[in-house]
N, C-alpha and C positions, 0 to 999 in steps of 0.2 A: 663365479659365473655359472649359471645353469646351462648345460649344453644338451640335455636330453629333455625334451618337452613333448606333451601330447599334441595331437593334430585336431583336437576338437575345435570347431568354429567358435570364434568369440561371440558372446551373447550381446543383446542390444545394449546392455548397460556398459559394455566395454567401448562402445563407439562414442568418441568425444565430439561429434558434430563436425564442424568445418576445421580446416587447418588453422585459419587465423583465430578462431575461437579457442582452440587448444593452445596456441601460442600466447594469447592474451592471459590465460590462466598462469602460464609460466612467468610472463612478464610481471604479473601482479604479485607473485610470490617470491620472485628472484630478481627484483629490479636492479640491485646493485651488483649482481654477478655479471661477469663478462660473457657476452653472447657470441660475439664474432670478432676474430682477429684477422687483419689483412695487411697488405703492404702499405696501406694508408692509415693504419692505426687500429684502434679497437673500439667497440661499442658495448656498453652494458645492455642488459635486457630492457631497462627503462629508456635508455637513449635510442635503441633500435626501434622500440615501440613508438616513441614520439616522432622520430623521423619518418617512419613508415606512415603514421597517421597523417602527418602534414602532406605527404605526397598523395595519400589516398583521398584527401579532401580535394586536391587539384584534379585527380583522375575522375572523381565523382562529378565535378563541375563540367567535365568534358563528355559526360554521358556514360561513363563506365558503370556497369552493374552486372547482375547475374547473366551468365552466358555471353558476355561481351569479351572478346579476346583483345589483349593488349600486348603488343610486341615489346620485348625488353632486349636491348643490345647494349652491353656495358662490359668494361674490363673487370677482372677478378679482384674487386675491391669490396669494402663494406657497402658501397653504394649499390652493387649488384644485389646483395641480399636484401637491402632496404627496398629496392624496386620490386623484387619478386613478392615480398611480403605485402607491400603497399597495394599491388594489384588485387591480391586476395582480400585485403581489408576494404577495398572499394567495391568488392563484390564480383570482380571480373575474373578472367582466366588468363594466366600468363603464357605468352608465346616466346620462349627463349631463343635468341639467335646469337651465333658466334660472330663477334666483331670481325674476325679474320675471314669469314666466308664471303664468297663473291657477292657483289652488290645485286647482280641479277637474281641470285638465289634468295637473298633477303627480300627483294621486292616481290618475287613470286610467292613466298610464304605469306607475306602481309596481304597480298591480293587474294590468295586462295583461302586464307582464314577469315578474311573480312576485317582485318585489324586496321582500324582507323586512327588509333593512338599508338605512338611510339615513345617509350621511355628510354633515353640514351644519355651517355656521358660525353657525347661528341656532337657539338652543334654544327659541325662543318660537313656532315654527310647525311642530309635528309633523304627519305625514301619516297618515291613517287606515289605509291598507293595510300600513303598516310596523310590524314587531314590535320592531325595535331601532333606536334613533337614537343615532348616535355624533356628539357635538358636538366640533368641533375649534376651536382658537384659543388665545389667551393663557392662558385659565383651564382648559384641558383637563388631564386626569390621565394623559397618555400618557408623561410623562417617566419613570415608574416601570417602563415596559415595556422589554424588551431592544432594544438599538439594532442588533443584528446581524440578518441575514436570517432569517425564519422557516424551519422545515424545508421541504424541497421539497414542493410540493402535487401534483406529477405533471402540471402543465400542459404541454401539447404545442402545437406550432405550429398544429394544427387546432382547438384550443379557442377559445372566444369571447374576444375582447378587449373589445368594446364593443357596445352596442345604441343606435342613434340613431333617434329617431322622426321621420318625415316626414309631411306632410299626406296625408290619404286621401280619395279621391273619394266614398266612402260616408258621409263625415262622421266617420269614426273614424281617428285617426292610426295609422300602422303602423310597427312597430319593425324596422329593418334590422339583421341579425345579421352582424357582421364579425369574422373570426378574426385571430389574431396573424399567420399566414403571409401574409395578404393585405396587411397594412400593411408588413411587412418586405419583401415583394415589390415594393411601390410604391417604397420607398426604394432598394432595390438596382436596380430597373428604370430609375431616372433618374440613377444614380450617374455614368455617363460624360457625361451631358449637363450636369450642374450642378456637380459637384466640391465638394459640401458638405464642410465641415470645421470644426475647432475655432476658426478665426478668424472664423467667421460669427456675426452677431448677428441673430436673428430676432425680429420683432414678432409677438405673438399678438393679432391684431386680431379674429378671429372668436370668437363665443361658443362655449363648450365643447359646446353642444348642436347646433352647426353643424359638418358634417364637415370643413370646411377646417381647423378647430382641430387635427384629428388630424395633418394634414400639418405645421402650424406647430409644435406641441408636440414631436412625436416627431422631426420633421426637425431641430430644434435639439438636443434632448437626446441623440439616438442618434448624432450626429456630433460630440459634444463641444463644441457651440457654446453660446451664451448666449441664453436666451429672455426677452424683455421683454414683460411683460403690460401691455396697454393698458387703463387704467381706462375705465369706461363713459362718464364725462363727457368724457374725452379722445377717445374714439371718435366722439363726436357733434360735435366741434369740429375742423375741418380745421386751424385755426390752432394749437391746442394739440397736435394729433397731429403736424403738421409739426415743431413744436419738439421733441417727444419723439424723433422719428426722428433729428433733428440731435444732440440732447443725448446719446442713448444710442448714437449712431454705428451705427445699424441698417444691415445689409448686405443682408438678404433681406426683401423686403416682399411680402405677399400681399394682394390687394385685389379686390373686385368692381369692374367697370368704373364703376358709379355712384359708389362711394366714392372711387375714384381721380380721377374728374372733379372732385369737391369739393376734393381736394388740389391739383389743377392750377389750379383757379379761385382758390384761396388764393394761389398763387404769382403768378398774373396780377394779382390785386388788390394784392398787396404791391408789385409792380413799378410798377403804375400810380400808386401813392402816392410813387414815387421812391425806395423802399427796395429793398435787395437781399435776396431770400429767403435764409434760413439755408442754409449748405452742407450737403448730404447725402452720406453715404458709401455709398449704395446701389450694389450691383453687380448686383442682380437684382430685377426686379418681375414677379411671376406674377399673371396675371388668371384669375379663375375665378368660377363662381357664376351667370353670366348671359352673354348674347351681348355680344361686344365689337365695336362699329362701329369699324373702324380709323381713320376720319377724326377720331374724338374724341381720338386721340393726337397730333394735329398740334401743339397748343400745347406739349406736353411735349417732343416731338422737336425742335421749333424752338428750344427753350431748352437742352435737354440732349443732343441728338443721339440716335442709336440704338445706340451702341457700349457705353456704360456710363452707367447700368445697362442690362443686357440686358433686353429686354421680351419676355415669353413668354405666349402665350395657351394655356390648358390646359382642354379640355373634360372634364367628369367628372360622375359621378352617385354619390350615396351608395351605391347598390347595387353599384357597381364600384370602391369604395374611393377616393373623393376625385377623383383625376385619371386620365384615360385617354389623353389625347393631348398632343402637344407641337407648338407652332408659334411660332417666333421671329418677332417683329414688327419690321419695319424701315421706313425712310422710303418704300421702294418700295410699301408697302401702303397709303399714304395717297392713292394715285391714285384718281380718281373711278371708281365702279362696283365697287370691291373690297368684298366682303361680309365677314361674320363668319367668317374662316378659322380652322380649328381644327387643321390639320396632320394628322399620322399618329399611330398608336398608339405609346405608350411601350414600352420593353422588357418583354417578358413578357405584354403585352396584345395583343388583336386587335380590329380594328374592321371591320365589314362594313356596307355600305349595301345593303339588300335591298328588293325590291318587295313588293307585297301577296301574292304567291305564294311568297315566301321565296327568290327567285332574286336573284342579284347585279344591282343596277340599273346600267344603262349609264352611262358617264361623262357628266356633265351632267344626268342624270335624277334627280329627287328620289326618295328612298326612306327607309326607317326605319333608324336606327343600331342595330346589334346589337354589343354589346361582350362579348368573351370573354377567356379567359386567366387569369392568376394573380390578378387583382383581383376576380373575381366573388364576391360575398358568399354566405354560406350560404343566405340567403333571408329571408322575413318571419317574425318570431316569432309562432308560433301561427296562421299563415295558410297552411296547406298548399295550398289551392286557388289562392290568389293567387300563391303562390310558383311553382306549376306553370305558371300562366298567363304569368308574366313571365320566369322563369328556365327557358329551353328548352334541349333538347339541342343541342350544338354539333357538327355533322357534320364540320366542318373541323379539329377538334382531334385530335391523335394520342393524347390521354389518354382512356382508357376512362371513360365516365360524365361527361365534361366538359360544362359548360353555358355558355350565353351569355345575356346579359340584353337583353331587348327594351326599348329605352329610351323609346319613344314620341316620340322626337325625330326631326325630319326633317333630312336633309342631302343634298348631292350631291357626288359625287367629280369633281374637276377632272382635266384631261388630264395634269397633272404629278404626280398622286398625292395632292395636297392635298385637303382637304374643306372645304366651306362649310356652316356651320350655318344652317338655315332656320327653325327654331322648332319648336313642339310640334305633334304630329299630333292631339292631343285638346285639351281646354280648360285643361290645366295651365299655370300661368304662373310666372314668377319676378319677385319684387318685391324690389329691393335685396338680391339674392343668395339670398333664401329661396324654396324651391320650394313652391308653394301649389296645392292642389286647390280651385278655386272651389266645387266641390260640398260641401266640408266647411263652408264659410261659408254656403252656401245652406241646408244642413240646419240649421245653428245658427240662422239667421234665422227659418226656418219653425217653430222651436220656441217662438218668441214667440207668445203666445196671440192677438195681434191681427194676425198676418201670415199670409196664406193661401199666397201663392206668392212665390218670389224667384229671381233669377238674378244672378250676379256675373260681371262682365267687367273687362277692363282698357282704359284709354285713357291719354293723356299729359297731365300737368299743364303749367302755364305754363312750367316750366323744362325741359320735354321729357322728364321722367322718368316711368316707368310708374306708374300708381296703380290701385287697385281701385275700381270703381263698382258699387254694389248697386242693382238695380231690384227693387221689391217691390210686392205687391198686398195691400191691407188685407183682413182677414177680415170677413165681413159681420156687422153688429150690434155690432161693438166700436168703441172709440175709437181712431182711427188714431194710432199712436205717432209722435213726432217723431224727428229724427235723433239727438238726444242720448240719448233712451231706447233706441233701437236700438243705438247705439254702446256704451252701458253694458251692455246685454243681451249683446252679443257679447263684450265685454271680460271678462265673468265666466267664459267658457269657452275663449277663443281668445287666443293671444299678440297683442300690439299690432300686429305687422306684418300680421296677417290681418284687421284691422278696416278695412273700406272707408273711403276718404277722402270719398266722396260717396254720398248716398242719394237715389234718385229714386223717388217714388211714382207708380204707374201704375194705371189702372182695370183693366187686364188685360195679360198678357204676350203679345206678338205670336207667332203660331205659323206654322210652315210647313204645306204641304199634308198632310204625313204626321203632323202633330200635335206636332212638336217645337218647342221655343222657337226662334224666328227671331232669332238674335243680331244679324244684319245689319240688322234692322228696328227695333232698339232706338233710341230717340231720343237724340241727344247731350245730355249734361247741360247744363242752362241755366246761363249764367254770371250767376247771381244768388245773393244771400244765402239760405242755406237757412233753414227755419223752426226756429229754435233756441228753447230754453227762455227765454233772456234776451230781454227786449223790446228793440227797437232804440232805441239812444240815440245821438244825433248827436255825433260828436267836435267839440270846440270849440277847444281850444288849438292852437297851431302844432305842438307835439310830437304831440298826439293825431291831428291831421289827417295829418301826415306818416306816422305808423305805419299808420293806416287805409289810406292810399293804397298803401303798400308791400305790405301784406297783401292788399289787393284785387287788385293786379296779379299777385302770385305765386300766389294761390289761385283766380284766375279767377272772382271774384264781383263783383257790381256795386257793393256797398257793404259796409262793415264798421262795426259799432257799438262803442260804448265798452266794453261788457261782453261782447263776443263772444270766445269762446275760440279761439285760433289753431288748436288741434288739432281742435276740434269743427267748424271751418270746412273741414277736410280737410287740415290741415297735418301733416307728419311731420318726422322728424329732419333729413332732407336739405333740405327746404324751409325748416325753421327756421334752418339754417345760412345759407342764402341770405338769408333775411329779416333776420337779425342783421347780415350784412355790408352789405346795401343800406341798411337803416335807419341804421346807423352812418355810412355815407358821406353820406347825405342830410342827416343832422342834425349831422354834424361832431363826434360823440361816440363813445366806445367802447361798443358794444352786444355783450355776451357771450351765447353760447348758453345759459349757465346762467341768465342773467337772464330770457331768454324762456321757458325751461322752468319757472322758479319763478314768473313773473308772465305768464301766457299771455293776458291780456286787454289791450286797448289802454289802458284806464284804469290798470291796475296798472303796466304797463311804462312808460307815459308819466310817472307819478308818480315812479318810480325814476330815470328818466333826468333829469327836471327836478331832482330832489334832488341827484344827483351832479354836475350842472353848475352848480348855484346856489352863490353865495358862502357860505362857512361862517363863522358868528360864534360857534359854540360847539363843544363836543367831541363832539357826537352823530355817529353813523355810520349813516346810513340807506342807503347805497349798497352795491354789490358791490365787494369787493376785487379 
């Protein structure tokens, strides 16, 4: 692998046109090679091409063409990849939606984007703004449609490829419009650094609605490699994910630092039990989505070294097409005092650190990151004022009319040309790789009739991972809602990763002298059991007590009752992974992540664990396989 490449912009000959045209060339040359593997089976390049062509014909008949957004909502199967490719073959732009996100949010995105067509694998959940729903799957009627490519739609590299929604500070999500040429520029811009090719096997870990999926999916398919879809339950289980990486012989892995720490912890716990972790074929691990503290890589480097797989940290933003910088991480970066280093701009991109007056910040002085070059997106869909505010003229570019993006991120340039990421300049945060505007959560909270004011901040849970904490003030005259009611209220309009782990009721929010919320004066959440709907019931059996102790330690609460829900206490998928591992070690039984998701109370989980460990005298099967 080439790991040191120049930053010269790719020339016109390097740009392969549209994404679907680039894929068609791979399909023509590698028809019998496996393109995608999922829980529902595998497709060769020829099979994927033909299935996508049939769906593209149907979409074309519904009026899909250049600049027409098409909503795609599907589980992580080969059908998802087929649908995304088909939208582009029809000439349209895909709008990916998480099937688990609230219906209200899905309908907002469709209405905001003007998506009149929905491609889905579920016929039972239509969306109001959509005029046409195309259901795909085993029972669809697409086999009667032509398997060859539809007539050219006239799509050009400057046409839209996709719209991905990100959190908005005003409480309204905003759609980022990305064109074909920005994605192809990304892949050509890193060509010399990574040497991607047909021997690579990529895991698609990110949800389709998260922009890293663009890099994973098209990085694999446009280089003739194989894409391995990671099912949702496997994504939540480091043990199962590690097994998938080994079984599928994945070579290219993309992870948020938080998710990778779970994978590293699994290897450590396996070794502590005296077992050898399964051998991996990784040649490259790319970190993205949040800050990477280099010291967290020590356990991995101690075990695997830093030569293979190569470890690369890439800073990026949805508005500048996934990745913007490249920084290879080595053992030297584990030294004390090294911050979250993000390197320099990739080929065709530019990065400037500017002060408040728009001038270059001196080396070592913090400033705002401005990203320019080939990856700058078209802007925010239907938000011209916000687009003008964030996408500003680029005086350093030789291209007339070029713009660069004001990221809102702070960094400082080091003496050797490297850059250290320092965090957000505003209150925007990243939780487990998801970019979140706390203002969107605050606005949703205050829409509850019994909530007057709210502010949302981040702190760290017992495992050291960032979490959301909501401080709120009750409206006068109403009945103050409990955490469960507030969590349910938010869950009806926000994705799960935006629901705070902790809710703190205050008489009033502290203010600064100029009347703004004084976030530094907010009290630390008390380490006590919140006021849940379930009455506290004391754990009694050894299994119940052990589970309650494990949960109390991980969730930073003083006690856990028999009927307390792990997730209502502030748990999330990564803490659940840790809870399952620690509980299993303490009890000497296998505790799976699925068991905890299916039985989230101490009572339910203890019953299941006791049943699986008890002697059997009949043929009943009450445990998890």
